[in-house]
MDTraj code that builds the backbone (N, CA, C; nanometers):
import mdtraj as md
import numpy as np

residues = "MET ALA GLU GLN LYS MET CYS MET TYR CYS ALA LYS TRP ASP ASP ILE THR ARG LEU THR PRO LEU PHE GLU LYS GLY LYS THR HIS VAL GLU TYR TYR CYS ASP GLY CYS TYR PRO SER VAL LYS ASP ASN LEU LEU ASN LEU PRO TYR SER SER VAL TYR THR TRP GLY THR LYS GLY GLN GLY ARG ILE LEU".split()
xyz = np.array([
    [0.1730, -2.9336, 2.8848],
    [0.0903, -2.8477, 2.9673],
    [-0.0436, -2.8246, 2.8971],
    [-0.1513, -2.8409, 2.9714],
    [-0.2851, -2.8239, 2.9156],
    [-0.3194, -2.6759, 2.9008],
    [-0.4135, -2.6500, 2.8132],
    [-0.4597, -2.5133, 2.7918],
    [-0.5307, -2.4622, 2.9171],
    [-0.5074, -2.3366, 2.9527],
    [-0.5678, -2.2748, 3.0698],
    [-0.6888, -2.1906, 3.0286],
    [-0.7958, -2.2003, 3.1044],
    [-0.9156, -2.1184, 3.0857],
    [-0.9596, -2.0673, 3.2226],
    [-1.0394, -1.9620, 3.2225],
    [-1.0862, -1.9031, 3.3468],
    [-1.2323, -1.9398, 3.3708],
    [-1.2649, -1.9762, 3.4943],
    [-1.4034, -1.9993, 3.5333],
    [-1.4745, -1.8643, 3.5267],
    [-1.5836, -1.8579, 3.4542],
    [-1.6548, -1.7312, 3.4358],
    [-1.7305, -1.6878, 3.5605],
    [-1.7423, -1.7743, 3.6591],
    [-1.8172, -1.7413, 3.7808],
    [-1.7256, -1.6897, 3.8921],
    [-1.6163, -1.7605, 3.9170],
    [-1.5269, -1.7219, 4.0266],
    [-1.3949, -1.6622, 3.9783],
    [-1.3725, -1.6608, 3.8477],
    [-1.2520, -1.6032, 3.7853],
    [-1.1235, -1.6765, 3.8240],
    [-1.1332, -1.8040, 3.8567],
    [-1.0163, -1.8852, 3.8879],
    [-0.9668, -1.9534, 3.7603],
    [-0.8361, -1.9457, 3.7344],
    [-0.7765, -2.0103, 3.6186],
    [-0.7472, -2.1558, 3.6504],
    [-0.7720, -2.2456, 3.5519],
    [-0.7462, -2.3878, 3.5705],
    [-0.7264, -2.4520, 3.4342],
    [-0.6767, -2.5759, 3.4349],
    [-0.6618, -2.6507, 3.3099],
    [-0.7990, -2.6760, 3.2497],
    [-0.8079, -2.6706, 3.1188],
    [-0.9348, -2.6918, 3.0495],
    [-0.9899, -2.8323, 3.0770],
    [-0.9024, -2.9271, 3.1115],
    [-0.9467, -3.0640, 3.1378],
    [-1.0258, -3.0751, 3.2677],
    [-1.0188, -2.9729, 3.3538],
    [-1.0917, -2.9758, 3.4810],
    [-1.2109, -2.8799, 3.4819],
    [-1.2409, -2.8192, 3.3679],
    [-1.3510, -2.7231, 3.3594],
    [-1.4632, -2.7783, 3.2720],
    [-1.5860, -2.7404, 3.3024],
    [-1.7032, -2.7833, 3.2252],
    [-1.7475, -2.6684, 3.1350],
    [-1.7583, -2.6928, 3.0036],
    [-1.7979, -2.5857, 2.9116],
    [-1.9492, -2.5679, 2.9033],
    [-1.9893, -2.4451, 2.8754],
    [-2.1301, -2.4114, 2.8523],
    [-2.1389, -2.3481, 2.7141],
    [-2.2162, -2.4100, 2.6258],
    [-2.2317, -2.3640, 2.4881],
    [-2.3666, -2.2959, 2.4713],
    [-2.3693, -2.1901, 2.3929],
    [-2.4947, -2.1243, 2.3563],
    [-2.5227, -2.1577, 2.2116],
    [-2.6423, -2.2085, 2.1834],
    [-2.6776, -2.2498, 2.0474],
    [-2.6641, -2.1325, 1.9512],
    [-2.5979, -2.1577, 1.8389],
    [-2.5803, -2.0565, 1.7361],
    [-2.4627, -1.9630, 1.7605],
    [-2.3894, -1.9823, 1.8687],
    [-2.2750, -1.8964, 1.9020],
    [-2.1473, -1.9794, 1.9040],
    [-2.0337, -1.9151, 1.8829],
    [-1.9059, -1.9853, 1.8876],
    [-1.8331, -1.9642, 2.0203],
    [-1.8777, -1.8669, 2.0996],
    [-1.8154, -1.8398, 2.2287],
    [-1.8528, -1.9489, 2.3292],
    [-1.7542, -1.9949, 2.4057],
    [-1.7758, -2.0985, 2.5066],
    [-1.7320, -2.0431, 2.6413],
    [-1.8134, -2.0623, 2.7434],
    [-1.7766, -2.0230, 2.8789],
    [-1.7474, -2.1493, 2.9591],
    [-1.6528, -2.1393, 3.0516],
    [-1.6089, -2.2544, 3.1297],
    [-1.6350, -2.2308, 3.2778],
    [-1.6668, -2.3402, 3.3507],
    [-1.6963, -2.3325, 3.4930],
    [-1.6239, -2.4439, 3.5677],
    [-1.5707, -2.4099, 3.6859],
    [-1.4996, -2.5075, 3.7683],
    [-1.6001, -2.5946, 3.8443],
    [-1.5501, -2.7006, 3.9076],
    [-1.6366, -2.7932, 3.9813],
    [-1.7080, -2.7261, 4.0979],
    [-1.6461, -2.6278, 4.1589],
    [-1.7085, -2.5587, 4.2716],
    [-1.8239, -2.4699, 4.2299],
    [-1.8154, -2.4110, 4.1120],
    [-1.9177, -2.3173, 4.0644],
    [-2.0248, -2.3831, 3.9779],
    [-1.9927, -2.4940, 3.9157],
    [-2.0838, -2.5604, 3.8219],
    [-2.2241, -2.5853, 3.8791],
    [-2.2384, -2.6394, 4.0013],
    [-2.3744, -2.6636, 4.0537],
    [-2.4570, -2.5353, 4.0681],
    [-2.3971, -2.4290, 4.1172],
    [-2.4690, -2.3017, 4.1338],
    [-2.5101, -2.2431, 4.0001],
    [-2.4186, -2.2453, 3.9051],
    [-2.4480, -2.1897, 3.7734],
    [-2.5572, -2.2709, 3.7048],
    [-2.5492, -2.4034, 3.7162],
    [-2.6501, -2.4894, 3.6532],
    [-2.7881, -2.4637, 3.7141],
    [-2.7957, -2.4536, 3.8465],
    [-2.9242, -2.4247, 3.9121],
    [-2.9804, -2.2899, 3.8685],
    [-2.8951, -2.1881, 3.8634],
    [-2.9388, -2.0547, 3.8215],
    [-2.9848, -2.0542, 3.6764],
    [-2.9126, -2.1252, 3.5912],
    [-2.9461, -2.1298, 3.4491],
    [-3.0806, -2.1982, 3.4257],
    [-3.1094, -2.3017, 3.5014],
    [-3.2362, -2.3736, 3.4844],
    [-3.3573, -2.2887, 3.5206],
    [-3.3371, -2.1830, 3.5982],
    [-3.4473, -2.0941, 3.6358],
    [-3.4786, -1.9885, 3.5297],
    [-3.3946, -1.9778, 3.4280],
    [-3.4177, -1.8794, 3.3224],
    [-3.5186, -1.9314, 3.2209],
    [-3.6048, -1.8460, 3.1696],
    [-3.7040, -1.8918, 3.0717],
    [-3.6417, -1.9330, 2.9373],
    [-3.5205, -1.8889, 2.9104],
    [-3.4542, -1.9218, 2.7834],
    [-3.3387, -2.0204, 2.8046],
    [-3.3451, -2.1012, 2.9094],
    [-3.2364, -2.1951, 2.9401],
    [-3.2165, -2.3006, 2.8315],
    [-3.3151, -2.3221, 2.7468],
    [-3.3033, -2.4242, 2.6425],
    [-3.2019, -2.3872, 2.5341],
    [-3.1577, -2.2630, 2.5293],
    [-3.0588, -2.2236, 2.4284],
    [-2.9163, -2.2557, 2.4732],
    [-2.9002, -2.3066, 2.5954],
    [-2.7684, -2.3419, 2.6477],
    [-2.7535, -2.4922, 2.6581],
    [-2.6326, -2.5402, 2.6323],
    [-2.6018, -2.6822, 2.6406],
    [-2.4719, -2.6999, 2.7177],
    [-2.4714, -2.7900, 2.8160],
    [-2.3508, -2.8195, 2.8906],
    [-2.2712, -2.9248, 2.8143],
    [-2.1419, -2.9057, 2.8069],
    [-2.0536, -3.0034, 2.7459],
    [-1.9967, -3.0958, 2.8525],
    [-1.9053, -3.1817, 2.8121],
    [-1.8384, -3.2701, 2.9068],
    [-1.7083, -3.2055, 2.9519],
    [-1.6653, -3.2393, 3.0702],
    [-1.5445, -3.1811, 3.1266],
    [-1.4269, -3.2017, 3.0318],
    [-1.3528, -3.0960, 3.0064],
    [-1.2364, -3.1010, 2.9186],
    [-1.2677, -3.0823, 2.7711],
    [-1.3940, -3.0704, 2.7368],
    [-1.4332, -3.0529, 2.5971],
    [-1.4076, -2.9086, 2.5542],
    [-1.3490, -2.8935, 2.4384],
    [-1.3243, -2.7601, 2.3856],
    [-1.4409, -2.7127, 2.3014],
    [-1.4104, -2.6379, 2.1988],
    [-1.5139, -2.5850, 2.1109],
    [-1.5766, -2.6937, 2.0251],
    [-1.7042, -2.6777, 1.9981],
    [-1.7723, -2.7678, 1.9049],
    [-1.7429, -2.7194, 1.7642],
    [-1.6908, -2.8082, 1.6813],
    [-1.6565, -2.7690, 1.5434],
    [-1.7640, -2.8124, 1.4479],
])
top = md.Topology()
chain = top.add_chain()
for i, resn in enumerate(residues, 1):
    res = top.add_residue(resn, chain, resSeq=i)
    for name in ("N", "CA", "C"):
        top.add_atom(name, md.element.get_by_symbol(name[0]), res)
traj = md.Trajectory(xyz[None], top)
């Protein structure tokens, strides 16, 4: 059984292999987003003046070590 994480946008739980992680530079906390929420969150994030401090990972990727 795969590890379960919650989409930070819609609060739906899913396997980590189906969620896309969002990393903040210099932080260890990772937020995950489902396929339904990912486009909206990405569009909203690109409108922020500090969007360069965030990096999207690949689907199923855990923490960066």
